[in-house]
All heavy atoms as a GROMACS GRO file, in nm:
protein
  595
    1MET      N    1   1.727   0.392  -0.170
    1MET     CA    2   1.690   0.255  -0.132
    1MET      C    3   1.544   0.234  -0.170
    1MET      O    4   1.460   0.316  -0.146
    1MET     CB    5   1.714   0.238   0.022
    1MET     CG    6   1.671   0.100   0.071
    1MET     SD    7   1.700   0.074   0.245
    1MET     CE    8   1.864   0.005   0.233
    2ALA      N    9   1.518   0.116  -0.221
    2ALA     CA   10   1.381   0.081  -0.260
    2ALA      C   11   1.294   0.069  -0.143
    2ALA      O   12   1.335   0.028  -0.030
    2ALA     CB   13   1.384  -0.047  -0.336
    3LYS      N   14   1.165   0.095  -0.160
    3LYS     CA   15   1.061   0.079  -0.060
    3LYS      C   16   0.948  -0.007  -0.117
    3LYS      O   17   0.919   0.005  -0.240
    3LYS     CB   18   1.002   0.219  -0.018
    3LYS     CG   19   1.099   0.312   0.041
    3LYS     CD   20   1.137   0.270   0.175
    3LYS     CE   21   1.228   0.376   0.239
    3LYS     NZ   22   1.287   0.331   0.368
    4TYR      N   23   0.893  -0.088  -0.038
    4TYR     CA   24   0.785  -0.179  -0.076
    4TYR      C   25   0.661  -0.154   0.011
    4TYR      O   26   0.677  -0.125   0.129
    4TYR     CB   27   0.834  -0.325  -0.060
    4TYR     CG   28   0.951  -0.354  -0.148
    4TYR    CD1   29   1.080  -0.329  -0.100
    4TYR    CD2   30   0.939  -0.405  -0.273
    4TYR    CE1   31   1.191  -0.349  -0.180
    4TYR    CE2   32   1.048  -0.430  -0.352
    4TYR     CZ   33   1.175  -0.401  -0.303
    4TYR     OH   34   1.285  -0.424  -0.383
    5ALA      N   35   0.546  -0.168  -0.047
    5ALA     CA   36   0.423  -0.144   0.030
    5ALA      C   37   0.332  -0.266   0.014
    5ALA      O   38   0.336  -0.338  -0.085
    5ALA     CB   39   0.352  -0.024  -0.024
    6ILE      N   40   0.247  -0.286   0.117
    6ILE     CA   41   0.149  -0.390   0.112
    6ILE      C   42   0.034  -0.342   0.202
    6ILE      O   43   0.055  -0.261   0.295
    6ILE     CB   44   0.205  -0.522   0.164
    6ILE    CG1   45   0.119  -0.643   0.128
    6ILE    CG2   46   0.237  -0.518   0.312
    6ILE    CD1   47   0.188  -0.776   0.151
    7ILE      N   48  -0.086  -0.392   0.177
    7ILE     CA   49  -0.202  -0.360   0.259
    7ILE      C   50  -0.231  -0.483   0.343
    7ILE      O   51  -0.243  -0.595   0.293
    7ILE     CB   52  -0.326  -0.325   0.173
    7ILE    CG1   53  -0.305  -0.206   0.087
    7ILE    CG2   54  -0.454  -0.316   0.261
    7ILE    CD1   55  -0.309  -0.074   0.160
    8ASN      N   56  -0.249  -0.458   0.474
    8ASN     CA   57  -0.302  -0.569   0.560
    8ASN      C   58  -0.450  -0.574   0.536
    8ASN      O   59  -0.526  -0.496   0.590
    8ASN     CB   60  -0.267  -0.538   0.706
    8ASN     CG   61  -0.319  -0.650   0.798
    8ASN    OD1   62  -0.406  -0.732   0.764
    8ASN    ND2   63  -0.267  -0.652   0.921
    9GLN      N   64  -0.493  -0.669   0.453
    9GLN     CA   65  -0.634  -0.675   0.417
    9GLN      C   66  -0.720  -0.727   0.526
    9GLN      O   67  -0.845  -0.714   0.519
    9GLN     CB   68  -0.646  -0.755   0.288
    9GLN     CG   69  -0.576  -0.688   0.171
    9GLN     CD   70  -0.594  -0.756   0.038
    9GLN    OE1   71  -0.579  -0.879   0.035
    9GLN    NE2   72  -0.629  -0.684  -0.063
   10GLU      N   73  -0.665  -0.781   0.632
   10GLU     CA   74  -0.743  -0.831   0.742
   10GLU      C   75  -0.791  -0.707   0.831
   10GLU      O   76  -0.898  -0.718   0.891
   10GLU     CB   77  -0.657  -0.920   0.835
   10GLU     CG   78  -0.618  -1.050   0.766
   10GLU     CD   79  -0.734  -1.140   0.730
   10GLU    OE1   80  -0.824  -1.150   0.810
   10GLU    OE2   81  -0.733  -1.193   0.620
   11THR      N   82  -0.716  -0.597   0.825
   11THR     CA   83  -0.752  -0.483   0.912
   11THR      C   84  -0.809  -0.368   0.827
   11THR      O   85  -0.870  -0.276   0.880
   11THR     CB   86  -0.636  -0.431   0.990
   11THR    OG1   87  -0.527  -0.391   0.902
   11THR    CG2   88  -0.587  -0.535   1.088
   12CYS      N   89  -0.793  -0.373   0.694
   12CYS     CA   90  -0.848  -0.268   0.603
   12CYS      C   91  -0.998  -0.261   0.617
   12CYS      O   92  -1.066  -0.363   0.611
   12CYS     CB   93  -0.802  -0.297   0.460
   12CYS     SG   94  -0.871  -0.178   0.340
   13ILE      N   95  -1.053  -0.141   0.629
   13ILE     CA   96  -1.195  -0.117   0.636
   13ILE      C   97  -1.248  -0.063   0.503
   13ILE      O   98  -1.367  -0.032   0.497
   13ILE     CB   99  -1.235  -0.030   0.756
   13ILE    CG1  100  -1.170   0.110   0.741
   13ILE    CG2  101  -1.197  -0.096   0.887
   13ILE    CD1  102  -1.216   0.215   0.846
   14GLY      N  103  -1.164  -0.044   0.406
   14GLY     CA  104  -1.214   0.001   0.276
   14GLY      C  105  -1.258   0.143   0.271
   14GLY      O  106  -1.346   0.178   0.192
   15CYS      N  107  -1.197   0.226   0.352
   15CYS     CA  108  -1.238   0.368   0.355
   15CYS      C  109  -1.199   0.444   0.230
   15CYS      O  110  -1.258   0.544   0.196
   15CYS     CB  111  -1.184   0.440   0.479
   15CYS     SG  112  -1.003   0.466   0.474
   16GLY      N  113  -1.098   0.393   0.156
   16GLY     CA  114  -1.058   0.453   0.032
   16GLY      C  115  -0.958   0.565   0.039
   16GLY      O  116  -0.923   0.626  -0.060
   17ASN      N  117  -0.912   0.599   0.164
   17ASN     CA  118  -0.818   0.704   0.176
   17ASN      C  119  -0.689   0.684   0.095
   17ASN      O  120  -0.644   0.773   0.024
   17ASN     CB  121  -0.773   0.726   0.323
   17ASN     CG  122  -0.876   0.792   0.405
   17ASN    OD1  123  -0.983   0.836   0.355
   17ASN    ND2  124  -0.851   0.808   0.535
   18CYS      N  125  -0.635   0.565   0.100
   18CYS     CA  126  -0.512   0.536   0.026
   18CYS      C  127  -0.530   0.547  -0.123
   18CYS      O  128  -0.449   0.606  -0.194
   18CYS     CB  129  -0.454   0.400   0.065
   18CYS     SG  130  -0.556   0.260   0.028
   19GLU      N  131  -0.641   0.498  -0.168
   19GLU     CA  132  -0.669   0.499  -0.314
   19GLU      C  133  -0.692   0.644  -0.364
   19GLU      O  134  -0.651   0.683  -0.471
   19GLU     CB  135  -0.792   0.412  -0.344
   19GLU     CG  136  -0.812   0.389  -0.491
   19GLU     CD  137  -0.917   0.486  -0.552
   19GLU    OE1  138  -0.993   0.545  -0.470
   19GLU    OE2  139  -0.911   0.503  -0.672
   20GLU      N  140  -0.756   0.724  -0.277
   20GLU     CA  141  -0.779   0.865  -0.314
   20GLU      C  142  -0.648   0.943  -0.315
   20GLU      O  143  -0.620   1.026  -0.401
   20GLU     CB  144  -0.874   0.928  -0.211
   20GLU     CG  145  -0.911   1.072  -0.244
   20GLU     CD  146  -1.011   1.125  -0.152
   20GLU    OE1  147  -1.108   1.055  -0.120
   20GLU    OE2  148  -0.996   1.239  -0.112
   21ILE      N  149  -0.560   0.917  -0.216
   21ILE     CA  150  -0.430   0.988  -0.202
   21ILE      C  151  -0.330   0.943  -0.306
   21ILE      O  152  -0.257   1.022  -0.364
   21ILE     CB  153  -0.375   0.971  -0.060
   21ILE    CG1  154  -0.460   1.044   0.041
   21ILE    CG2  155  -0.233   1.020  -0.054
   21ILE    CD1  156  -0.438   1.002   0.184
   22ALA      N  157  -0.329   0.815  -0.332
   22ALA     CA  158  -0.226   0.756  -0.418
   22ALA      C  159  -0.292   0.660  -0.520
   22ALA      O  160  -0.265   0.537  -0.513
   22ALA     CB  161  -0.116   0.689  -0.337
   23PRO      N  162  -0.368   0.706  -0.612
   23PRO     CA  163  -0.441   0.617  -0.709
   23PRO      C  164  -0.342   0.540  -0.799
   23PRO      O  165  -0.381   0.440  -0.855
   23PRO     CB  166  -0.531   0.709  -0.783
   23PRO     CG  167  -0.466   0.846  -0.770
   23PRO     CD  168  -0.400   0.846  -0.637
   24ASP      N  169  -0.218   0.585  -0.814
   24ASP     CA  170  -0.125   0.514  -0.895
   24ASP      C  171  -0.069   0.390  -0.823
   24ASP      O  172  -0.014   0.300  -0.887
   24ASP     CB  173  -0.005   0.604  -0.934
   24ASP     CG  174  -0.048   0.713  -1.030
   24ASP    OD1  175  -0.150   0.699  -1.098
   24ASP    OD2  176   0.027   0.814  -1.041
   25ILE      N  177  -0.083   0.391  -0.688
   25ILE     CA  178  -0.035   0.279  -0.610
   25ILE      C  179  -0.144   0.182  -0.562
   25ILE      O  180  -0.130   0.066  -0.569
   25ILE     CB  181   0.039   0.334  -0.484
   25ILE    CG1  182   0.158   0.423  -0.526
   25ILE    CG2  183   0.091   0.216  -0.395
   25ILE    CD1  184   0.220   0.494  -0.406
   26PHE      N  185  -0.256   0.240  -0.522
   26PHE     CA  186  -0.363   0.161  -0.457
   26PHE      C  187  -0.492   0.162  -0.534
   26PHE      O  188  -0.526   0.256  -0.606
   26PHE     CB  189  -0.392   0.217  -0.318
   26PHE     CG  190  -0.274   0.222  -0.226
   26PHE    CD1  191  -0.208   0.342  -0.202
   26PHE    CD2  192  -0.225   0.108  -0.168
   26PHE    CE1  193  -0.097   0.345  -0.116
   26PHE    CE2  194  -0.113   0.110  -0.084
   26PHE     CZ  195  -0.050   0.230  -0.060
   27ASP      N  196  -0.570   0.054  -0.517
   27ASP     CA  197  -0.703   0.046  -0.573
   27ASP      C  198  -0.782  -0.036  -0.468
   27ASP      O  199  -0.729  -0.092  -0.375
   27ASP     CB  200  -0.702  -0.026  -0.708
   27ASP     CG  201  -0.821   0.009  -0.789
   27ASP    OD1  202  -0.916   0.076  -0.739
   27ASP    OD2  203  -0.828  -0.030  -0.906
   28LEU      N  204  -0.915  -0.040  -0.495
   28LEU     CA  205  -1.002  -0.120  -0.409
   28LEU      C  206  -1.052  -0.242  -0.490
   28LEU      O  207  -1.088  -0.224  -0.606
   28LEU     CB  208  -1.121  -0.039  -0.358
   28LEU     CG  209  -1.086   0.085  -0.282
   28LEU    CD1  210  -1.216   0.164  -0.242
   28LEU    CD2  211  -1.004   0.057  -0.156
   29ASP      N  212  -1.056  -0.359  -0.424
   29ASP     CA  213  -1.106  -0.477  -0.498
   29ASP      C  214  -1.259  -0.477  -0.498
   29ASP      O  215  -1.325  -0.384  -0.453
   29ASP     CB  216  -1.043  -0.605  -0.435
   29ASP     CG  217  -1.091  -0.634  -0.291
   29ASP    OD1  218  -1.191  -0.576  -0.246
   29ASP    OD2  219  -1.026  -0.719  -0.229
   30GLU      N  220  -1.316  -0.586  -0.551
   30GLU     CA  221  -1.460  -0.596  -0.562
   30GLU      C  222  -1.536  -0.594  -0.431
   30GLU      O  223  -1.650  -0.564  -0.423
   30GLU     CB  224  -1.500  -0.720  -0.645
   30GLU     CG  225  -1.460  -0.849  -0.585
   30GLU     CD  226  -1.318  -0.898  -0.616
   30GLU    OE1  227  -1.248  -0.832  -0.698
   30GLU    OE2  228  -1.271  -0.995  -0.554
   31ASP      N  229  -1.462  -0.626  -0.322
   31ASP     CA  230  -1.518  -0.622  -0.188
   31ASP      C  231  -1.496  -0.484  -0.118
   31ASP      O  232  -1.532  -0.470  -0.002
   31ASP     CB  233  -1.462  -0.732  -0.103
   31ASP     CG  234  -1.502  -0.869  -0.153
   31ASP    OD1  235  -1.619  -0.886  -0.201
   31ASP    OD2  236  -1.416  -0.961  -0.151
   32GLY      N  237  -1.428  -0.393  -0.188
   32GLY     CA  238  -1.398  -0.266  -0.132
   32GLY      C  239  -1.274  -0.260  -0.045
   32GLY      O  240  -1.256  -0.165   0.031
   33ILE      N  241  -1.192  -0.362  -0.048
   33ILE     CA  242  -1.070  -0.369   0.031
   33ILE      C  243  -0.953  -0.324  -0.055
   33ILE      O  244  -0.941  -0.362  -0.170
   33ILE     CB  245  -1.047  -0.512   0.084
   33ILE    CG1  246  -1.166  -0.560   0.166
   33ILE    CG2  247  -0.919  -0.522   0.162
   33ILE    CD1  248  -1.190  -0.473   0.291
   34ALA      N  249  -0.863  -0.245   0.002
   34ALA     CA  250  -0.751  -0.187  -0.070
   34ALA      C  251  -0.646  -0.294  -0.100
   34ALA      O  252  -0.636  -0.392  -0.031
   34ALA     CB  253  -0.688  -0.072   0.011
   35PHE      N  254  -0.575  -0.268  -0.207
   35PHE     CA  255  -0.459  -0.350  -0.245
   35PHE      C  256  -0.359  -0.269  -0.326
   35PHE      O  257  -0.394  -0.161  -0.381
   35PHE     CB  258  -0.501  -0.475  -0.324
   35PHE     CG  259  -0.558  -0.445  -0.462
   35PHE    CD1  260  -0.475  -0.449  -0.576
   35PHE    CD2  261  -0.692  -0.410  -0.482
   35PHE    CE1  262  -0.527  -0.422  -0.701
   35PHE    CE2  263  -0.744  -0.383  -0.605
   35PHE     CZ  264  -0.658  -0.390  -0.717
   36VAL      N  265  -0.231  -0.312  -0.328
   36VAL     CA  266  -0.128  -0.248  -0.405
   36VAL      C  267  -0.142  -0.299  -0.545
   36VAL      O  268  -0.134  -0.419  -0.572
   36VAL     CB  269   0.013  -0.275  -0.349
   36VAL    CG1  270   0.120  -0.216  -0.432
   36VAL    CG2  271   0.021  -0.225  -0.202
   37LYS      N  272  -0.158  -0.207  -0.643
   37LYS     CA  273  -0.188  -0.246  -0.783
   37LYS      C  274  -0.069  -0.310  -0.854
   37LYS      O  275  -0.087  -0.405  -0.931
   37LYS     CB  276  -0.233  -0.119  -0.861
   37LYS     CG  277  -0.365  -0.066  -0.814
   37LYS     CD  278  -0.404   0.065  -0.872
   37LYS     CE  279  -0.355   0.117  -0.998
   37LYS     NZ  280  -0.421   0.239  -1.047
   38ALA      N  281   0.050  -0.265  -0.828
   38ALA     CA  282   0.169  -0.310  -0.908
   38ALA      C  283   0.189  -0.458  -0.897
   38ALA      O  284   0.242  -0.520  -0.993
   38ALA     CB  285   0.293  -0.231  -0.861
   39ASP      N  286   0.157  -0.518  -0.783
   39ASP     CA  287   0.187  -0.661  -0.767
   39ASP      C  288   0.072  -0.739  -0.701
   39ASP      O  289   0.096  -0.842  -0.637
   39ASP     CB  290   0.317  -0.677  -0.690
   39ASP     CG  291   0.315  -0.612  -0.550
   39ASP    OD1  292   0.202  -0.572  -0.507
   39ASP    OD2  293   0.421  -0.597  -0.486
   40GLN      N  294  -0.048  -0.687  -0.719
   40GLN     CA  295  -0.165  -0.750  -0.660
   40GLN      C  296  -0.147  -0.776  -0.512
   40GLN      O  297  -0.180  -0.883  -0.457
   40GLN     CB  298  -0.200  -0.879  -0.735
   40GLN     CG  299  -0.239  -0.853  -0.879
   40GLN     CD  300  -0.363  -0.761  -0.890
   40GLN    OE1  301  -0.466  -0.794  -0.834
   40GLN    NE2  302  -0.350  -0.651  -0.959
   41ASN      N  303  -0.088  -0.676  -0.443
   41ASN     CA  304  -0.070  -0.675  -0.297
   41ASN      C  305   0.023  -0.783  -0.242
   41ASN      O  306   0.007  -0.837  -0.134
   41ASN     CB  307  -0.208  -0.683  -0.225
   41ASN     CG  308  -0.201  -0.627  -0.085
   41ASN    OD1  309  -0.165  -0.510  -0.070
   41ASN    ND2  310  -0.236  -0.702   0.016
   42GLN      N  311   0.127  -0.810  -0.320
   42GLN     CA  312   0.226  -0.906  -0.277
   42GLN      C  313   0.344  -0.838  -0.204
   42GLN      O  314   0.424  -0.907  -0.143
   42GLN     CB  315   0.277  -0.992  -0.394
   42GLN     CG  316   0.171  -1.073  -0.462
   42GLN     CD  317   0.105  -1.168  -0.366
   42GLN    OE1  318   0.173  -1.249  -0.303
   42GLN    NE2  319  -0.024  -1.157  -0.350
   43GLY      N  320   0.357  -0.706  -0.223
   43GLY     CA  321   0.473  -0.639  -0.158
   43GLY      C  322   0.601  -0.670  -0.218
   43GLY      O  323   0.707  -0.668  -0.151
   44SER      N  324   0.604  -0.702  -0.350
   44SER     CA  325   0.730  -0.747  -0.414
   44SER      C  326   0.782  -0.651  -0.521
   44SER      O  327   0.894  -0.662  -0.564
   44SER     CB  328   0.703  -0.883  -0.476
   44SER     OG  329   0.604  -0.874  -0.575
   45VAL      N  330   0.698  -0.552  -0.557
   45VAL     CA  331   0.743  -0.456  -0.661
   45VAL      C  332   0.775  -0.325  -0.588
   45VAL      O  333   0.691  -0.271  -0.514
   45VAL     CB  334   0.636  -0.432  -0.767
   45VAL    CG1  335   0.674  -0.323  -0.861
   45VAL    CG2  336   0.610  -0.562  -0.840
   46PRO      N  337   0.895  -0.267  -0.607
   46PRO     CA  338   0.927  -0.147  -0.539
   46PRO      C  339   0.841  -0.029  -0.584
   46PRO      O  340   0.801  -0.020  -0.700
   46PRO     CB  341   1.072  -0.117  -0.578
   46PRO     CG  342   1.104  -0.207  -0.693
   46PRO     CD  343   1.004  -0.313  -0.695
   47ILE      N  344   0.814   0.061  -0.492
   47ILE     CA  345   0.740   0.184  -0.517
   47ILE      C  346   0.838   0.283  -0.580
   47ILE      O  347   0.950   0.294  -0.528
   47ILE     CB  348   0.680   0.242  -0.388
   47ILE    CG1  349   0.588   0.138  -0.316
   47ILE    CG2  350   0.610   0.374  -0.412
   47ILE    CD1  351   0.472   0.095  -0.397
   48THR      N  352   0.799   0.347  -0.685
   48THR     CA  353   0.890   0.443  -0.750
   48THR      C  354   0.914   0.561  -0.665
   48THR      O  355   0.828   0.599  -0.578
   48THR     CB  356   0.836   0.484  -0.887
   48THR    OG1  357   0.711   0.554  -0.869
   48THR    CG2  358   0.813   0.366  -0.982
   49GLU      N  359   1.031   0.618  -0.683
   49GLU     CA  360   1.070   0.734  -0.600
   49GLU      C  361   0.971   0.852  -0.610
   49GLU      O  362   0.942   0.918  -0.512
   49GLU     CB  363   1.212   0.781  -0.637
   49GLU     CG  364   1.273   0.868  -0.529
   49GLU     CD  365   1.424   0.875  -0.550
   49GLU    OE1  366   1.486   0.772  -0.568
   49GLU    OE2  367   1.472   0.992  -0.532
   50ASP      N  368   0.917   0.874  -0.728
   50ASP     CA  369   0.823   0.984  -0.746
   50ASP      C  370   0.683   0.957  -0.678
   50ASP      O  371   0.604   1.045  -0.666
   50ASP     CB  372   0.802   1.015  -0.894
   50ASP     CG  373   0.744   0.906  -0.975
   50ASP    OD1  374   0.781   0.787  -0.954
   50ASP    OD2  375   0.655   0.933  -1.056
   51GLN      N  376   0.660   0.831  -0.635
   51GLN     CA  377   0.537   0.798  -0.561
   51GLN      C  378   0.556   0.798  -0.408
   51GLN      O  379   0.456   0.784  -0.337
   51GLN     CB  380   0.487   0.664  -0.606
   51GLN     CG  381   0.447   0.653  -0.751
   51GLN     CD  382   0.417   0.512  -0.793
   51GLN    OE1  383   0.480   0.416  -0.747
   51GLN    NE2  384   0.314   0.496  -0.876
   52LEU      N  385   0.674   0.816  -0.360
   52LEU     CA  386   0.700   0.798  -0.217
   52LEU      C  387   0.624   0.902  -0.131
   52LEU      O  388   0.575   0.862  -0.025
   52LEU     CB  389   0.849   0.806  -0.185
   52LEU     CG  390   0.928   0.679  -0.222
   52LEU    CD1  391   1.075   0.698  -0.191
   52LEU    CD2  392   0.876   0.555  -0.152
   53ASP      N  393   0.617   1.025  -0.172
   53ASP     CA  394   0.542   1.125  -0.088
   53ASP      C  395   0.399   1.085  -0.075
   53ASP      O  396   0.341   1.098   0.034
   53ASP     CB  397   0.554   1.264  -0.153
   53ASP     CG  398   0.691   1.326  -0.137
   53ASP    OD1  399   0.770   1.277  -0.051
   53ASP    OD2  400   0.726   1.418  -0.207
   54ASN      N  401   0.334   1.043  -0.183
   54ASN     CA  402   0.196   0.994  -0.173
   54ASN      C  403   0.180   0.873  -0.090
   54ASN      O  404   0.084   0.856  -0.016
   54ASN     CB  405   0.137   0.971  -0.314
   54ASN     CG  406   0.111   1.100  -0.389
   54ASN    OD1  407   0.108   1.209  -0.332
   54ASN    ND2  408   0.091   1.091  -0.516
   55LEU      N  409   0.281   0.783  -0.100
   55LEU     CA  410   0.277   0.660  -0.017
   55LEU      C  411   0.280   0.696   0.133
   55LEU      O  412   0.202   0.644   0.209
   55LEU     CB  413   0.391   0.570  -0.053
   55LEU     CG  414   0.409   0.445   0.035
   55LEU    CD1  415   0.283   0.354   0.032
   55LEU    CD2  416   0.531   0.368  -0.007
   56ILE      N  417   0.374   0.788   0.168
   56ILE     CA  418   0.384   0.826   0.307
   56ILE      C  419   0.254   0.893   0.354
   56ILE      O  420   0.209   0.865   0.468
   56ILE     CB  421   0.504   0.923   0.328
   56ILE    CG1  422   0.634   0.851   0.289
   56ILE    CG2  423   0.510   0.978   0.469
   56ILE    CD1  424   0.668   0.729   0.370
   57GLU      N  425   0.195   0.977   0.270
   57GLU     CA  426   0.069   1.041   0.309
   57GLU      C  427  -0.041   0.937   0.326
   57GLU      O  428  -0.121   0.943   0.421
   57GLU     CB  429   0.027   1.146   0.207
   57GLU     CG  430  -0.096   1.220   0.249
   57GLU     CD  431  -0.143   1.328   0.149
   57GLU    OE1  432  -0.060   1.363   0.058
   57GLU    OE2  433  -0.249   1.379   0.170
   58ALA      N  434  -0.046   0.834   0.239
   58ALA     CA  435  -0.147   0.728   0.254
   58ALA      C  436  -0.126   0.650   0.384
   58ALA      O  437  -0.225   0.619   0.452
   58ALA     CB  438  -0.138   0.637   0.135
   59ILE      N  439  -0.004   0.624   0.421
   59ILE     CA  440   0.024   0.559   0.545
   59ILE      C  441  -0.028   0.642   0.662
   59ILE      O  442  -0.093   0.588   0.751
   59ILE     CB  443   0.177   0.536   0.564
   59ILE    CG1  444   0.222   0.422   0.460
   59ILE    CG2  445   0.212   0.488   0.704
   59ILE    CD1  446   0.369   0.412   0.449
   60GLU      N  447   0.001   0.770   0.660
   60GLU     CA  448  -0.039   0.857   0.768
   60GLU      C  449  -0.190   0.874   0.779
   60GLU      O  450  -0.244   0.892   0.889
   60GLU     CB  451   0.024   0.996   0.752
   60GLU     CG  452   0.174   0.993   0.770
   60GLU     CD  453   0.243   1.122   0.730
   60GLU    OE1  454   0.179   1.213   0.672
   60GLU    OE2  455   0.364   1.136   0.758
   61GLU      N  456  -0.260   0.863   0.664
   61GLU     CA  457  -0.408   0.887   0.664
   61GLU      C  458  -0.491   0.759   0.678
   61GLU      O  459  -0.611   0.764   0.682
   61GLU     CB  460  -0.447   0.959   0.535
   61GLU     CG  461  -0.389   1.099   0.520
   61GLU     CD  462  -0.434   1.191   0.633
   61GLU    OE1  463  -0.550   1.182   0.680
   61GLU    OE2  464  -0.352   1.270   0.683
   62CYS      N  465  -0.425   0.640   0.685
   62CYS     CA  466  -0.497   0.516   0.704
   62CYS      C  467  -0.547   0.504   0.849
   62CYS      O  468  -0.465   0.495   0.941
   62CYS     CB  469  -0.407   0.395   0.669
   62CYS     SG  470  -0.499   0.240   0.685
   63PRO      N  471  -0.678   0.502   0.870
   63PRO     CA  472  -0.731   0.501   1.007
   63PRO      C  473  -0.705   0.370   1.079
   63PRO      O  474  -0.710   0.368   1.202
   63PRO     CB  475  -0.880   0.524   0.986
   63PRO     CG  476  -0.910   0.477   0.850
   63PRO     CD  477  -0.786   0.506   0.771
   64THR      N  478  -0.670   0.263   1.008
   64THR     CA  479  -0.647   0.132   1.071
   64THR      C  480  -0.501   0.090   1.064
   64THR      O  481  -0.472  -0.026   1.098
   64THR     CB  482  -0.736   0.024   1.007
   64THR    OG1  483  -0.704   0.018   0.867
   64THR    CG2  484  -0.886   0.054   1.026
   65ASP      N  485  -0.414   0.178   1.017
   65ASP     CA  486  -0.271   0.148   1.004
   65ASP      C  487  -0.249   0.019   0.918
   65ASP      O  488  -0.163  -0.060   0.949
   65ASP     CB  489  -0.204   0.129   1.140
   65ASP     CG  490  -0.199   0.260   1.219
   65ASP    OD1  491  -0.179   0.368   1.156
   65ASP    OD2  492  -0.214   0.256   1.341
   66SER      N  493  -0.332   0.004   0.814
   66SER     CA  494  -0.325  -0.115   0.728
   66SER      C  495  -0.220  -0.106   0.617
   66SER      O  496  -0.185  -0.209   0.561
   66SER     CB  497  -0.462  -0.141   0.668
   66SER     OG  498  -0.556  -0.174   0.767
   67VAL      N  499  -0.176   0.014   0.589
   67VAL     CA  500  -0.073   0.029   0.487
   67VAL      C  501   0.064   0.010   0.552
   67VAL      O  502   0.100   0.077   0.641
   67VAL     CB  503  -0.075   0.171   0.421
   67VAL    CG1  504   0.027   0.182   0.309
   67VAL    CG2  505  -0.217   0.201   0.366
   68ARG      N  506   0.135  -0.090   0.500
   68ARG     CA  507   0.263  -0.125   0.559
   68ARG      C  508   0.378  -0.093   0.460
   68ARG      O  509   0.359  -0.105   0.338
   68ARG     CB  510   0.269  -0.273   0.596
   68ARG     CG  511   0.153  -0.303   0.690
   68ARG     CD  512   0.169  -0.422   0.779
   68ARG     NE  513   0.302  -0.452   0.821
   68ARG     CZ  514   0.356  -0.572   0.815
   68ARG    NH1  515   0.287  -0.673   0.767
   68ARG    NH2  516   0.478  -0.593   0.854
   69LEU      N  517   0.492  -0.054   0.514
   69LEU     CA  518   0.605  -0.014   0.435
   69LEU      C  519   0.729  -0.092   0.482
   69LEU      O  520   0.746  -0.119   0.598
   69LEU     CB  521   0.630   0.137   0.459
   69LEU     CG  522   0.747   0.202   0.383
   69LEU    CD1  523   0.723   0.203   0.234
   69LEU    CD2  524   0.761   0.344   0.436
   70SER      N  525   0.818  -0.127   0.380
   70SER     CA  526   0.937  -0.200   0.419
   70SER      C  527   1.050  -0.162   0.320
   70SER      O  528   1.027  -0.114   0.210
   70SER     CB  529   0.910  -0.351   0.407
   70SER     OG  530   1.029  -0.428   0.430
   71ASP      N  531   1.173  -0.183   0.364
   71ASP     CA  532   1.292  -0.160   0.284
   71ASP      C  533   1.322  -0.285   0.198
   71ASP      O  534   1.414  -0.276   0.111
   71ASP     CB  535   1.416  -0.130   0.367
   71ASP     CG  536   1.400   0.004   0.437
   71ASP    OD1  537   1.328   0.092   0.380
   71ASP    OD2  538   1.465   0.026   0.538
   72GLN      N  539   1.254  -0.394   0.217
   72GLN     CA  540   1.275  -0.510   0.139
   72GLN      C  541   1.139  -0.575   0.102
   72GLN      O  542   1.039  -0.546   0.167
   72GLN     CB  543   1.363  -0.613   0.218
   72GLN     CG  544   1.301  -0.656   0.348
   72GLN     CD  545   1.396  -0.746   0.426
   72GLN    OE1  546   1.481  -0.815   0.365
   72GLN    NE2  547   1.380  -0.756   0.558
   73PRO      N  548   1.136  -0.653  -0.004
   73PRO     CA  549   1.008  -0.718  -0.042
   73PRO      C  550   0.947  -0.792   0.075
   73PRO      O  551   1.019  -0.855   0.155
   73PRO     CB  552   1.050  -0.812  -0.156
   73PRO     CG  553   1.174  -0.756  -0.208
   73PRO     CD  554   1.246  -0.693  -0.092
   74PHE      N  555   0.815  -0.792   0.087
   74PHE     CA  556   0.749  -0.855   0.199
   74PHE      C  557   0.761  -1.005   0.200
   74PHE      O  558   0.761  -1.068   0.305
   74PHE     CB  559   0.600  -0.814   0.202
   74PHE     CG  560   0.584  -0.678   0.267
   74PHE    CD1  561   0.592  -0.563   0.192
   74PHE    CD2  562   0.560  -0.670   0.400
   74PHE    CE1  563   0.581  -0.438   0.249
   74PHE    CE2  564   0.551  -0.544   0.462
   74PHE     CZ  565   0.560  -0.430   0.385
   75GLY      N  566   0.780  -1.070   0.088
   75GLY     CA  567   0.803  -1.217   0.084
   75GLY      C  568   0.936  -1.253   0.134
   75GLY      O  569   0.958  -1.372   0.159
   76LYS      N  570   1.023  -1.162   0.157
   76LYS     CA  571   1.161  -1.188   0.199
   76LYS      C  572   1.191  -1.130   0.336
   76LYS      O  573   1.302  -1.099   0.364
   76LYS     CB  574   1.263  -1.141   0.097
   76LYS     CG  575   1.244  -1.197  -0.039
   76LYS     CD  576   1.344  -1.153  -0.137
   76LYS     CE  577   1.309  -1.203  -0.272
   76LYS     NZ  578   1.390  -1.293  -0.331
   77GLN      N  579   1.088  -1.115   0.421
   77GLN     CA  580   1.110  -1.062   0.553
   77GLN      C  581   1.181  -1.162   0.641
   77GLN      O  582   1.162  -1.281   0.628
   77GLN     CB  583   0.974  -1.026   0.618
   77GLN     CG  584   0.891  -0.926   0.542
   77GLN     CD  585   0.951  -0.789   0.548
   77GLN    OE1  586   0.996  -0.739   0.649
   77GLN    NE2  587   0.952  -0.722   0.436
   78ASP      N  588   1.270  -1.110   0.726
   78ASP     CA  589   1.344  -1.195   0.817
   78ASP      C  590   1.265  -1.221   0.947
   78ASP      O  591   1.188  -1.147   0.985
   78ASP     CB  592   1.477  -1.130   0.856
   78ASP     CG  593   1.572  -1.127   0.737
   78ASP    OD1  594   1.562  -1.214   0.647
   78ASP    OD2  595   1.656  -1.036   0.730
   0.00000   0.00000   0.00000
């Protein structure tokens, strides 16, 4: 089953943990706030299966719980 990720940029403190753990998934913008690279933080592009372990680790290491995970695209939440 596909997994989708998004960063809550309102709570992100820009510590860089997610980007360090999963640089293929995350980056920091010009203000130092994290975002999902594949879809410019829209939560619409599935995370590849080979990236899931790093994604889970990034979720666990986020001090503000800003990395969010879903089984469906974030624009289509019920």
